[in-house]
All heavy atoms as an XYZ file, in Angstrom:
899
protein
N    -234.879     16.559     18.205
C    -234.723     17.866     18.849
C    -233.426     18.518     18.361
O    -232.391     17.874     18.267
C    -234.710     17.674     20.363
C    -234.605     18.949     21.124
S    -234.804     18.615     22.885
C    -235.375     20.177     23.376
N    -233.474     19.801     18.055
C    -232.308     20.517     17.551
C    -231.326     20.825     18.678
O    -231.728     21.122     19.793
C    -232.754     21.822     16.890
N    -230.052     20.752     18.354
C    -229.031     21.129     19.325
C    -228.876     22.639     19.298
O    -229.473     23.325     18.475
C    -227.679     20.453     18.994
O    -227.210     20.980     17.746
C    -227.813     18.948     18.919
N    -228.027     23.141     20.178
C    -227.821     24.586     20.275
C    -227.263     25.170     18.980
O    -227.494     26.331     18.679
C    -226.892     24.905     21.437
N    -226.538     24.378     18.183
C    -225.944     24.898     16.957
C    -226.841     24.694     15.742
O    -226.588     25.271     14.709
C    -224.578     24.232     16.700
O    -224.765     22.826     16.599
C    -223.598     24.566     17.789
N    -227.885     23.897     15.856
C    -228.805     23.681     14.749
C    -229.932     24.704     14.808
O    -230.461     25.000     15.866
C    -229.407     22.271     14.822
C    -228.405     21.166     14.611
C    -229.039     19.793     14.782
O    -230.264     19.699     14.916
O    -228.281     18.825     14.794
N    -230.274     25.224     13.647
C    -231.360     26.184     13.577
C    -232.468     25.585     12.733
O    -232.241     25.168     11.599
C    -230.878     27.521     12.979
C    -229.858     28.160     13.915
C    -232.044     28.463     12.733
C    -229.236     29.423     13.392
N    -233.646     25.556     13.284
C    -234.816     25.045     12.586
C    -235.066     25.896     11.351
O    -234.928     27.125     11.396
C    -236.010     25.089     13.541
C    -237.225     24.386     13.068
C    -238.275     24.362     14.177
C    -239.478     23.588     13.718
N    -240.456     23.397     14.764
N    -235.439     25.282     10.235
C    -235.640     26.025      8.992
C    -237.067     25.965      8.456
O    -237.354     26.528      7.413
C    -234.679     25.518      7.898
O    -234.942     24.138      7.659
C    -233.235     25.722      8.291
N    -237.961     25.287      9.168
C    -239.332     25.168      8.685
C    -240.247     24.697      9.813
O    -239.779     24.208     10.839
C    -239.387     24.162      7.536
C    -240.575     24.380      6.616
O    -241.300     25.377      6.789
O    -240.777     23.551      5.720
N    -241.540     24.854      9.625
C    -242.515     24.360     10.588
C    -242.471     25.050     11.933
O    -242.584     24.409     12.974
N    -242.335     26.362     11.928
C    -242.202     27.118     13.168
C    -243.520     27.160     13.926
O    -244.564     27.419     13.350
C    -241.726     28.541     12.867
C    -240.447     28.570     12.093
C    -240.440     28.883     10.741
C    -239.250     28.258     12.695
C    -239.267     28.899     10.018
C    -238.061     28.264     11.987
C    -238.075     28.584     10.643
N    -243.454     26.910     15.212
C    -244.635     26.927     16.074
C    -244.765     28.236     16.849
O    -245.791     28.483     17.474
C    -244.586     25.750     17.064
C    -244.566     24.397     16.386
C    -245.810     24.165     15.546
O    -246.925     24.381     16.008
N    -245.625     23.739     14.309
N    -243.705     29.045     16.808
C    -243.718     30.312     17.548
C    -242.718     31.278     16.935
O    -241.825     30.881     16.179
C    -243.344     30.073     19.018
O    -241.984     29.678     19.105
N    -242.865     32.529     17.306
C    -241.909     33.537     16.858
C    -240.526     33.248     17.430
O    -239.522     33.443     16.751
C    -242.376     34.938     17.264
C    -241.432     36.016     16.820
C    -241.377     36.409     15.498
C    -240.578     36.618     17.729
C    -240.493     37.392     15.071
C    -239.688     37.606     17.328
C    -239.651     37.987     15.992
N    -240.468     32.756     18.656
C    -239.186     32.423     19.291
C    -238.436     31.359     18.481
O    -237.207     31.391     18.414
C    -239.398     31.951     20.721
N    -239.147     30.444     17.876
C    -238.515     29.442     17.007
C    -238.087     30.066     15.685
O    -237.084     29.681     15.109
C    -239.493     28.303     16.683
C    -239.663     27.276     17.747
C    -240.557     26.131     17.269
O    -240.807     26.002     16.053
O    -241.004     25.368     18.128
N    -238.862     31.016     15.194
C    -238.614     31.621     13.887
C    -237.434     32.587     13.890
O    -236.654     32.621     12.931
C    -239.871     32.361     13.412
C    -239.681     33.124     12.134
C    -239.688     32.465     10.916
C    -239.494     34.494     12.151
C    -239.506     33.163      9.724
C    -239.306     35.208     10.974
C    -239.313     34.535      9.756
N    -237.288     33.383     14.931
C    -236.307     34.470     14.918
C    -234.869     34.018     14.669
O    -234.168     34.665     13.885
C    -236.426     35.317     16.191
C    -235.667     36.628     16.101
C    -235.934     37.545     15.093
C    -234.691     36.949     17.028
C    -235.244     38.746     15.007
C    -234.002     38.149     16.961
C    -234.276     39.037     15.942
O    -233.578     40.229     15.849
N    -234.381     32.917     15.258
C    -233.014     32.480     14.906
C    -232.861     32.158     13.414
O    -231.834     32.469     12.807
C    -232.807     31.232     15.762
C    -233.728     31.412     16.912
C    -234.932     32.118     16.347
N    -233.893     31.562     12.815
C    -233.879     31.306     11.374
C    -233.813     32.627     10.615
O    -233.029     32.785      9.666
C    -235.122     30.507     10.960
C    -235.386     30.506      9.486
C    -234.598     29.747      8.628
C    -236.423     31.260      8.949
C    -234.838     29.750      7.260
C    -236.668     31.268      7.586
C    -235.873     30.507      6.739
N    -234.610     33.589     11.022
C    -234.638     34.904     10.382
C    -233.253     35.557     10.430
O    -232.772     36.079      9.422
C    -235.673     35.789     11.082
C    -235.750     37.192     10.544
C    -236.565     37.493      9.473
C    -234.992     38.209     11.116
C    -236.638     38.788      8.974
C    -235.055     39.500     10.628
C    -235.878     39.776      9.556
O    -235.932     41.056      9.059
N    -232.617     35.499     11.585
C    -231.278     36.093     11.708
C    -230.267     35.380     10.821
O    -229.392     36.017     10.238
C    -230.818     36.070     13.161
C    -231.566     37.005     14.108
C    -231.047     36.835     15.529
C    -231.463     38.452     13.644
N    -230.402     34.080     10.708
C    -229.512     33.310      9.829
C    -229.689     33.757      8.378
O    -228.724     33.829      7.624
C    -229.831     31.823      9.959
C    -229.047     30.930      9.033
C    -229.440     29.486      9.230
O    -229.028     28.871     10.197
N    -230.242     28.954      8.327
N    -230.916     34.069      8.007
C    -231.218     34.524      6.647
C    -230.774     35.969      6.411
O    -230.897     36.478      5.304
C    -232.716     34.397      6.380
C    -233.223     32.970      6.398
C    -232.675     32.154      5.243
O    -233.004     32.474      4.090
O    -231.902     31.205      5.497
N    -230.278     36.617      7.449
C    -229.793     38.000      7.379
C    -228.357     38.083      7.901
O    -227.998     39.014      8.611
C    -230.716     38.921      8.182
C    -232.090     38.987      7.622
N    -233.034     38.029      7.875
C    -232.679     39.884      6.783
C    -234.146     38.336      7.223
N    -233.945     39.449      6.557
N    -227.557     37.116      7.559
C    -226.180     37.080      8.065
C    -225.260     38.063      7.341
O    -224.229     38.463      7.872
C    -225.618     35.654      7.979
O    -225.614     35.216      6.634
N    -225.627     38.480      6.135
C    -224.820     39.441      5.386
C    -225.044     40.847      5.940
O    -226.185     41.314      6.059
C    -225.201     39.398      3.899
C    -224.373     40.358      3.086
O    -223.256     39.976      2.690
O    -224.828     41.496      2.863
N    -223.953     41.506      6.269
C    -224.014     42.839      6.889
C    -224.712     43.855      5.983
O    -225.502     44.674      6.451
C    -222.595     43.308      7.211
C    -222.529     44.559      8.043
C    -221.113     45.042      8.266
C    -220.307     44.041      9.043
N    -218.985     44.581      9.434
N    -224.460     43.805      4.695
C    -225.092     44.753      3.778
C    -226.593     44.530      3.718
O    -227.371     45.491      3.682
C    -224.469     44.645      2.374
O    -223.065     44.878      2.470
C    -225.080     45.654      1.417
N    -227.007     43.296      3.734
C    -228.444     42.978      3.742
C    -229.098     43.560      4.996
O    -230.149     44.208      4.905
C    -228.657     41.464      3.669
S    -230.395     40.970      3.646
N    -228.478     43.343      6.148
C    -229.026     43.904      7.399
C    -229.083     45.424      7.339
O    -230.061     46.045      7.765
C    -228.186     43.469      8.608
C    -228.384     42.052      9.025
C    -227.800     41.777     10.391
N    -226.440     42.221     10.575
C    -225.346     41.519     10.279
N    -225.471     40.307      9.775
N    -224.152     42.008     10.504
N    -228.052     46.036      6.791
C    -228.019     47.496      6.698
C    -229.126     48.015      5.783
O    -229.756     49.026      6.084
C    -226.657     47.959      6.199
C    -225.581     47.820      7.242
C    -224.228     48.195      6.709
N    -223.240     48.117      7.781
C    -221.950     48.261      7.600
N    -221.463     48.483      6.380
N    -221.124     48.184      8.621
N    -229.357     47.325      4.676
C    -230.428     47.743      3.777
C    -231.795     47.603      4.447
O    -232.666     48.463      4.275
C    -230.370     46.947      2.471
C    -229.237     47.376      1.533
C    -229.046     46.356      0.414
C    -229.493     48.761      0.964
N    -231.989     46.533      5.218
C    -233.220     46.390      5.996
C    -233.377     47.568      6.953
O    -234.461     48.146      7.066
C    -233.196     45.091      6.810
C    -233.712     43.901      6.087
N    -235.016     43.494      6.158
C    -233.084     43.019      5.283
C    -235.172     42.410      5.427
N    -234.014     42.107      4.885
N    -232.313     47.895      7.647
C    -232.354     48.974      8.634
C    -232.667     50.310      7.965
O    -233.494     51.080      8.461
C    -231.010     49.040      9.377
C    -231.030     49.968     10.544
C    -231.465     49.535     11.786
C    -230.611     51.287     10.416
C    -231.493     50.396     12.882
C    -230.631     52.153     11.496
C    -231.065     51.702     12.738
N    -232.031     50.581      6.848
C    -232.276     51.835      6.118
C    -233.727     51.885      5.646
O    -234.412     52.899      5.810
C    -231.292     51.974      4.937
C    -229.881     52.218      5.464
C    -231.725     53.098      3.997
C    -228.793     52.040      4.422
N    -234.212     50.789      5.060
C    -235.600     50.754      4.602
C    -236.578     50.967      5.740
O    -237.547     51.727      5.611
N    -236.337     50.320      6.871
C    -237.224     50.475      8.029
C    -237.191     51.900      8.569
O    -238.229     52.452      8.949
C    -236.842     49.485      9.132
O    -237.057     48.163      8.698
N    -236.017     52.506      8.590
C    -235.900     53.892      9.045
C    -236.668     54.826      8.114
O    -237.373     55.744      8.574
C    -234.420     54.308      9.128
O    -233.745     53.441     10.050
C    -234.264     55.752      9.579
N    -236.556     54.593      6.814
C    -237.301     55.417      5.855
C    -238.807     55.214      5.987
O    -239.579     56.167      5.810
C    -236.830     55.117      4.434
C    -235.415     55.595      4.098
C    -234.994     55.100      2.725
C    -235.309     57.106      4.192
N    -239.227     53.999      6.300
C    -240.648     53.737      6.550
C    -241.125     54.576      7.737
O    -242.171     55.233      7.670
C    -240.899     52.228      6.779
C    -242.231     51.984      7.474
C    -240.840     51.469      5.461
N    -240.371     54.571      8.821
C    -240.743     55.375      9.991
C    -240.756     56.863      9.654
O    -241.656     57.591     10.084
C    -239.790     55.097     11.153
C    -239.858     53.692     11.743
C    -238.750     53.505     12.781
C    -241.229     53.413     12.341
N    -239.774     57.306      8.882
C    -239.711     58.717      8.495
C    -240.910     59.096      7.627
O    -241.494     60.180      7.807
C    -238.404     59.001      7.755
N    -241.300     58.218      6.715
C    -242.450     58.508      5.859
C    -243.740     58.551      6.673
O    -244.584     59.423      6.459
C    -242.566     57.478      4.735
C    -243.742     57.681      3.779
C    -243.689     59.058      3.120
C    -243.777     56.578      2.734
N    -243.890     57.634      7.618
C    -245.076     57.661      8.483
C    -245.140     58.982      9.254
O    -246.199     59.611      9.335
C    -245.095     56.455      9.439
C    -245.352     55.168      8.646
C    -246.133     56.638     10.536
C    -245.158     53.894      9.440
N    -244.016     59.410      9.789
C    -243.979     60.691     10.513
C    -244.332     61.843      9.570
O    -245.115     62.739      9.934
C    -242.602     60.903     11.133
N    -243.797     61.818      8.368
C    -244.079     62.868      7.393
C    -245.566     62.918      7.057
O    -246.164     63.996      6.998
C    -243.245     62.643      6.125
C    -243.439     63.708      5.081
C    -242.795     64.940      5.193
C    -244.279     63.501      3.990
C    -242.985     65.931      4.239
C    -244.471     64.479      3.032
C    -243.820     65.688      3.161
O    -244.012     66.678      2.233
N    -246.158     61.741      6.845
C    -247.586     61.665      6.534
C    -248.416     62.228      7.689
O    -249.379     62.971      7.467
C    -247.994     60.206      6.201
C    -249.505     60.034      6.221
C    -247.422     59.788      4.857
N    -248.040     61.900      8.902
C    -248.775     62.394     10.075
C    -248.674     63.912     10.175
O    -249.679     64.602     10.392
C    -248.258     61.718     11.365
C    -248.684     60.239     11.380
C    -248.773     62.443     12.607
C    -248.010     59.400     12.459
N    -247.477     64.446      9.995
C    -247.274     65.889     10.176
C    -247.786     66.728      9.014
O    -248.092     67.902      9.186
C    -245.810     66.199     10.466
C    -245.369     65.724     11.818
C    -244.379     64.772     11.940
C    -245.967     66.203     12.975
C    -243.980     64.310     13.193
C    -245.576     65.753     14.229
C    -244.576     64.799     14.327
N    -247.885     66.138      7.832
C    -248.336     66.911      6.665
C    -249.751     66.568      6.236
O    -250.268     67.181      5.302
C    -247.392     66.682      5.467
O    -247.453     65.306      5.085
C    -245.973     67.109      5.796
N    -250.341     65.572      6.887
C    -251.702     65.125      6.537
C    -251.815     64.770      5.059
O    -252.748     65.197      4.373
C    -252.736     66.194      6.904
O    -252.715     66.450      8.286
N    -250.858     63.994      4.576
C    -250.863     63.548      3.182
C    -250.898     62.017      3.120
O    -249.920     61.376      2.724
C    -249.632     64.079      2.454
C    -249.604     65.580      2.339
C    -248.418     66.043      1.529
O    -248.040     65.432      0.550
N    -247.840     67.153      1.946
N    -252.021     61.401      3.483
C    -252.094     59.942      3.533
C    -251.894     59.255      2.181
O    -251.602     58.068      2.127
C    -253.491     59.663      4.092
C    -254.269     60.890      3.810
C    -253.285     62.019      3.854
N    -252.035     60.004      1.105
C    -251.824     59.412     -0.225
C    -250.413     58.825     -0.350
O    -250.180     57.885     -1.108
C    -252.102     60.460     -1.338
C    -252.139     59.806     -2.710
C    -251.069     61.566     -1.318
C    -253.367     58.997     -2.975
N    -249.481     59.345      0.423
C    -248.097     58.873      0.357
C    -247.894     57.507      1.005
O    -246.836     56.889      0.845
C    -247.162     59.896      1.007
C    -247.117     61.262      0.318
C    -246.268     62.229      1.114
C    -246.591     61.124     -1.098
N    -248.902     57.014      1.715
C    -248.774     55.708      2.371
C    -248.575     54.563      1.380
O    -248.052     53.516      1.743
C    -249.988     55.440      3.263
C    -250.117     56.340      4.489
C    -251.429     56.066      5.209
C    -248.933     56.149      5.422
N    -248.947     54.762      0.117
C    -248.725     53.727     -0.892
C    -247.236     53.384     -1.006
O    -246.880     52.259     -1.389
C    -249.251     54.164     -2.268
C    -248.437     55.290     -2.863
C    -248.691     56.622     -2.760
C    -247.225     55.177     -3.606
N    -247.701     57.343     -3.378
C    -246.782     56.483     -3.915
C    -246.454     54.104     -4.041
C    -245.630     56.728     -4.634
C    -245.292     54.361     -4.769
C    -244.892     55.666     -5.058
N    -246.381     54.312     -0.655
C    -244.934     54.110     -0.800
C    -244.333     53.245      0.312
O    -243.202     52.788      0.183
C    -244.222     55.458     -0.843
N    -245.069     53.021      1.396
C    -244.515     52.244      2.516
C    -244.003     50.868      2.092
O    -242.848     50.526      2.375
C    -245.531     52.126      3.650
C    -245.804     53.403      4.433
C    -246.895     53.153      5.472
C    -244.543     53.922      5.089
N    -244.822     50.037      1.436
C    -244.296     48.721      1.067
C    -243.189     48.796      0.006
O    -242.265     47.976      0.009
C    -245.518     47.960      0.528
C    -246.543     48.986      0.238
C    -246.245     50.170      1.112
N    -243.253     49.796     -0.850
C    -242.214     49.947     -1.870
C    -240.865     50.227     -1.201
O    -239.847     49.611     -1.534
C    -242.578     51.073     -2.866
C    -241.442     51.334     -3.836
C    -243.864     50.733     -3.604
N    -240.876     51.136     -0.249
C    -239.638     51.484      0.464
C    -239.177     50.321      1.339
O    -238.028     49.886      1.253
C    -239.841     52.749      1.330
C    -240.066     53.969      0.448
C    -238.643     52.977      2.251
C    -240.542     55.191      1.206
N    -240.073     49.824      2.168
C    -239.698     48.759      3.104
C    -239.220     47.504      2.402
O    -238.117     47.002      2.666
N    -240.035     46.990      1.491
C    -239.659     45.759      0.801
C    -238.581     46.000     -0.247
O    -237.748     45.127     -0.499
C    -240.881     45.106      0.156
C    -241.803     44.461      1.148
C    -243.113     44.884      1.275
C    -241.353     43.442      1.975
C    -243.969     44.302      2.190
C    -242.203     42.863      2.904
C    -243.506     43.284      3.004
O    -244.333     42.703      3.916
N    -238.580     47.175     -0.858
C    -237.567     47.463     -1.881
C    -236.148     47.326     -1.351
O    -235.321     46.617     -1.927
N    -235.858     47.985     -0.254
C    -234.521     47.895      0.331
C    -234.216     46.468      0.785
O    -233.118     45.957      0.563
C    -234.386     48.865      1.513
C    -234.055     50.261      1.103
C    -235.064     51.154      0.734
C    -232.741     50.706      1.068
C    -234.769     52.444      0.345
C    -232.430     51.998      0.682
C    -233.452     52.873      0.315
N    -235.187     45.821      1.413
C    -234.980     44.460      1.916
C    -234.709     43.487      0.775
O    -233.792     42.661      0.850
C    -236.194     44.011      2.721
N    -235.479     43.573     -0.287
C    -235.323     42.617     -1.384
C    -234.021     42.822     -2.141
O    -233.419     41.858     -2.597
C    -236.529     42.680     -2.305
C    -237.771     42.120     -1.664
C    -237.871     41.551     -0.419
C    -239.078     42.092     -2.206
N    -239.170     41.175     -0.168
C    -239.934     41.488     -1.250
C    -239.628     42.521     -3.406
C    -241.288     41.303     -1.476
C    -240.986     42.333     -3.622
C    -241.789     41.727     -2.662
N    -233.579     44.057     -2.257
C    -232.249     44.284     -2.849
C    -231.201     43.584     -1.992
O    -230.299     42.915     -2.507
C    -231.944     45.794     -2.989
C    -230.468     46.028     -3.288
C    -232.815     46.412     -4.074
N    -231.324     43.709     -0.693
C    -230.389     43.044      0.213
C    -230.390     41.543      0.040
O    -229.321     40.910      0.009
N    -231.566     40.955     -0.088
C    -231.645     39.501     -0.222
C    -231.160     39.017     -1.583
O    -230.362     38.084     -1.658
C    -233.077     39.018      0.019
C    -233.426     38.990      1.461
N    -232.946     38.033      2.321
C    -234.176     39.830      2.209
C    -233.399     38.276      3.539
N    -234.143     39.364      3.502
N    -231.643     39.615     -2.640
C    -231.328     39.106     -3.968
C    -229.911     39.439     -4.413
O    -229.273     38.631     -5.092
C    -232.348     39.615     -4.990
C    -233.736     39.085     -4.752
C    -234.815     39.951     -4.652
C    -233.976     37.729     -4.596
C    -236.101     39.468     -4.422
C    -235.250     37.239     -4.361
C    -236.314     38.109     -4.288
N    -229.374     40.597     -4.008
C    -228.050     40.994     -4.475
C    -226.916     40.634     -3.515
O    -225.796     40.414     -3.963
C    -228.026     42.494     -4.761
C    -228.948     42.882     -5.908
S    -228.776     44.594     -6.385
C    -227.174     44.564     -7.149
N    -227.187     40.604     -2.226
C    -226.114     40.403     -1.259
C    -226.247     39.087     -0.492
O    -225.279     38.348     -0.362
C    -226.034     41.588     -0.285
C    -225.716     42.875     -0.979
C    -226.729     43.756     -1.334
C    -224.411     43.199     -1.315
C    -226.454     44.933     -2.002
C    -224.118     44.367     -1.986
C    -225.144     45.244     -2.335
N    -227.410     38.821      0.028
C    -227.612     37.601      0.816
C    -227.749     36.382     -0.086
O    -227.447     35.262      0.312
C    -228.863     37.759      1.690
C    -228.980     36.772      2.820
C    -228.019     37.021      3.950
O    -228.063     38.083      4.579
O    -227.212     36.111      4.211
N    -228.237     36.608     -1.306
C    -228.436     35.538     -2.301
C    -229.415     34.476     -1.798
O    -229.189     33.283     -1.933
C    -227.111     34.887     -2.696
C    -226.041     35.851     -3.135
C    -226.224     36.270     -4.560
C    -224.974     36.986     -5.052
N    -225.187     38.208     -5.673
N    -230.521     34.934     -1.205
C    -231.565     34.009     -0.770
C    -232.931     34.644     -1.003
O    -233.034     35.806     -1.376
C    -231.375     33.595      0.693
C    -231.506     34.740      1.672
O    -231.956     35.819      1.345
N    -231.091     34.516      2.902
N    -233.957     33.867     -0.813
C    -235.330     34.350     -0.989
C    -235.807     34.921      0.344
O    -235.649     34.278      1.381
C    -236.227     33.191     -1.403
C    -237.630     33.625     -1.786
C    -238.557     32.468     -2.035
C    -238.099     31.586     -3.152
N    -239.085     30.525     -3.456
N    -236.393     36.125      0.335
C    -236.873     36.706      1.585
C    -237.857     35.785      2.304
O    -238.740     35.183      1.683
C    -237.576     37.992      1.131
C    -236.921     38.336     -0.169
C    -236.607     37.019     -0.814
N    -237.702     35.689      3.609
C    -238.569     34.842      4.428
C    -240.015     35.318      4.395
O    -240.930     34.541      4.655
C    -238.060     34.802      5.870
N    -240.219     36.564      4.033
C    -241.575     37.111      3.997
C    -242.463     36.393      2.989
O    -243.684     36.394      3.112
C    -241.552     38.634      3.728
O    -242.808     39.175      4.029
C    -241.193     38.945      2.298
N    -241.871     35.761      1.977
C    -242.668     35.034      0.992
C    -243.371     33.832      1.613
O    -244.458     33.465      1.204
C    -241.802     34.557     -0.168
C    -241.242     35.672     -1.030
C    -240.118     35.445     -1.795
C    -241.825     36.928     -1.073
C    -239.593     36.451     -2.599
C    -241.309     37.932     -1.870
C    -240.191     37.696     -2.642
N    -242.731     33.228      2.607
C    -243.301     32.037      3.237
C    -243.887     32.330      4.625
O    -244.834     31.677      5.047
C    -242.232     30.953      3.346
C    -242.774     29.599      3.707
C    -241.739     28.511      3.510
C    -242.326     27.153      3.824
N    -241.369     26.088      3.679
N    -243.316     33.289      5.326
C    -243.730     33.613      6.700
C    -243.958     35.127      6.830
O    -243.196     35.816      7.510
C    -242.659     33.163      7.694
C    -242.314     31.709      7.600
C    -241.173     31.283      6.930
C    -243.148     30.745      8.159
C    -240.864     29.934      6.832
C    -242.840     29.393      8.065
C    -241.705     29.004      7.398
O    -241.402     27.673      7.292
N    -245.002     35.666      6.200
C    -245.161     37.129      6.172
C    -245.341     37.787      7.536
O    -244.747     38.839      7.784
C    -246.387     37.346      5.279
C    -247.081     36.033      5.233
C    -246.048     34.972      5.469
N    -246.124     37.208      8.426
C    -246.369     37.837      9.733
C    -245.119     37.765     10.607
O    -244.671     38.782     11.161
C    -247.569     37.188     10.459
C    -248.828     37.283      9.597
C    -247.779     37.819     11.833
C    -249.259     38.685      9.251
N    -244.545     36.566     10.727
C    -243.319     36.424     11.515
C    -242.199     37.297     10.946
O    -241.415     37.885     11.692
C    -242.853     34.974     11.559
C    -243.563     34.092     12.556
C    -243.493     32.706     12.444
C    -244.277     34.605     13.623
C    -244.124     31.871     13.358
C    -244.913     33.787     14.542
C    -244.826     32.419     14.404
O    -245.441     31.605     15.310
N    -242.107     37.399      9.633
C    -241.049     38.207      9.030
C    -241.223     39.682      9.337
O    -240.245     40.379      9.622
C    -241.019     37.991      7.516
O    -240.589     36.698      7.215
N    -242.452     40.160      9.273
C    -242.701     41.564      9.608
C    -242.339     41.836     11.066
O    -241.676     42.830     11.381
C    -244.166     41.928      9.345
C    -244.554     43.369      9.642
C    -243.761     44.341      8.773
C    -246.054     43.562      9.423
N    -242.737     40.933     11.937
C    -242.382     41.076     13.354
C    -240.859     41.058     13.523
O    -240.290     41.885     14.244
C    -243.004     39.934     14.166
C    -244.509     39.986     14.263
S    -245.260     38.463     14.895
C    -244.435     38.262     16.470
N    -240.206     40.127     12.845
C    -238.753     39.978     12.976
C    -238.005     41.181     12.423
O    -236.951     41.552     12.945
C    -238.297     38.697     12.287
N    -238.548     41.808     11.366
C    -237.921     43.024     10.834
C    -237.768     44.072     11.935
O    -236.713     44.694     12.074
C    -238.772     43.630      9.713
C    -238.664     42.883      8.397
O    -237.716     42.108      8.209
O    -239.563     43.083      7.556
N    -238.825     44.241     12.712
C    -238.794     45.281     13.747
C    -237.998     44.847     14.972
O    -237.362     45.681     15.617
C    -240.207     45.727     14.094
C    -240.800     46.426     12.908
C    -241.755     45.953     12.065
C    -240.386     47.689     12.372
N    -241.974     46.861     11.053
C    -241.155     47.938     11.216
C    -239.451     48.647     12.765
C    -241.018     49.094     10.446
C    -239.313     49.797     12.002
C    -240.082     50.008     10.865
N    -237.979     43.564     15.270
C    -237.126     43.081     16.374
C    -235.662     43.253     15.977
O    -234.848     43.713     16.776
C    -237.461     41.623     16.745
C    -236.451     41.079     17.753
C    -238.873     41.528     17.312
N    -235.320     42.891     14.728
C    -233.942     43.070     14.273
C    -233.581     44.554     14.262
O    -232.458     44.927     14.630
C    -233.733     42.454     12.883
C    -232.282     42.520     12.422
S    -231.952     41.653     10.873
C    -232.725     42.741      9.683
N    -234.503     45.403     13.856
C    -234.272     46.846     13.867
C    -233.907     47.305     15.280
O    -232.914     48.014     15.486
C    -235.531     47.560     13.368
C    -235.382     49.050     13.185
C    -234.857     49.570     12.014
C    -235.776     49.942     14.173
C    -234.726     50.932     11.828
C    -235.654     51.305     14.003
C    -235.126     51.803     12.818
O    -234.989     53.156     12.647
N    -234.705     46.869     16.256
C    -234.433     47.202     17.658
C    -233.093     46.629     18.099
O    -232.309     47.295     18.769
C    -235.568     46.672     18.548
C    -235.439     47.004     20.008
C    -235.142     45.908     20.985
C    -235.585     44.522     20.666
N    -234.825     43.511     21.414
N    -232.807     45.393     17.702
C    -231.543     44.752     18.091
C    -230.333     45.464     17.480
O    -229.268     45.516     18.090
C    -231.546     43.280     17.703
C    -232.441     42.427     18.588
O    -232.870     42.919     19.668
O    -232.714     41.269     18.212
N    -230.492     46.025     16.284
C    -229.403     46.808     15.686
C    -229.257     48.134     16.429
O    -228.140     48.555     16.756
C    -229.632     47.023     14.176
C    -229.477     45.696     13.427
C    -228.666     48.070     13.624
C    -229.903     45.741     11.968
N    -230.381     48.783     16.735
C    -230.330     50.044     17.471
C    -229.671     49.891     18.834
O    -228.932     50.771     19.272
C    -231.745     50.603     17.678
C    -232.349     51.450     16.588
C    -233.768     51.867     16.956
C    -231.512     52.666     16.291
N    -229.956     48.786     19.495
C    -229.401     48.557     20.827
C    -228.050     47.825     20.791
O    -227.527     47.460     21.833
C    -230.389     47.742     21.698
O    -230.647     46.488     21.077
C    -231.693     48.510     21.898
N    -227.545     47.646     19.600
C    -226.231     47.018     19.357
C    -226.141     45.564     19.807
O    -225.059     45.067     20.070
C    -225.126     47.863     19.958
C    -225.099     49.237     19.326
C    -223.942     50.035     19.770
N    -224.034     51.336     19.092
C    -223.029     52.125     18.942
N    -221.858     51.809     19.406
N    -223.188     53.283     18.336
N    -227.291     44.924     19.891
C    -227.305     43.485     20.163
C    -226.868     42.733     18.900
O    -226.308     41.641     18.978
C    -228.715     43.057     20.588
C    -228.831     41.627     21.004
C    -230.221     41.321     21.529
C    -230.325     39.864     21.892
N    -231.695     39.530     22.341
N    -227.154     43.347     17.734
C    -226.731     42.808     16.444
C    -225.818     43.843     15.806
O    -226.105     45.048     15.856
C    -227.947     42.537     15.526
C    -228.812     41.443     16.113
C    -227.498     42.167     14.124
C    -230.095     41.197     15.333
N    -224.757     43.377     15.173
C    -223.782     44.282     14.556
C    -224.405     45.041     13.383
O    -225.115     44.484     12.572
C    -222.584     43.471     14.043
C    -221.495     44.324     13.458
C    -220.339     43.499     12.916
O    -220.334     42.275     13.105
O    -219.445     44.088     12.294
N    -224.126     46.326     13.345
C    -224.554     47.187     12.234
C    -223.716     46.839     11.050
O    -224.028     46.657      9.972
C    -224.390     48.652     12.598
C    -224.320     49.585     11.437
C    -223.217     50.222     10.975
C    -225.397     49.996     10.562
N    -223.527     50.998      9.896
C    -224.859     50.882      9.608
C    -226.734     49.689     10.471
C    -225.619     51.482      8.604
C    -227.494     50.280      9.480
C    -226.943     51.163      8.558
């Protein structure tokens, strides 16, 4: 059993087990900021598509979202994005971290 200071790194049985690992993989402030910027641009593009009725632009969502995140991981965090191994949990965690940054639970 892991102690309070140990973070599980594999074999997650729930999102609650995964999220501390995800945050550990995003300890670099610049990486977190790039995730936040990419997620904000994703939301802005979705709003733009809705208001302009231009669904063709939806192809850019993964480019924007993953583009900013992967720059953060490869250039600043120096690790492999968790989405490669845990795509669903990582997508969920992206938005939880986004909310946690907005509510200042996590440092910007």
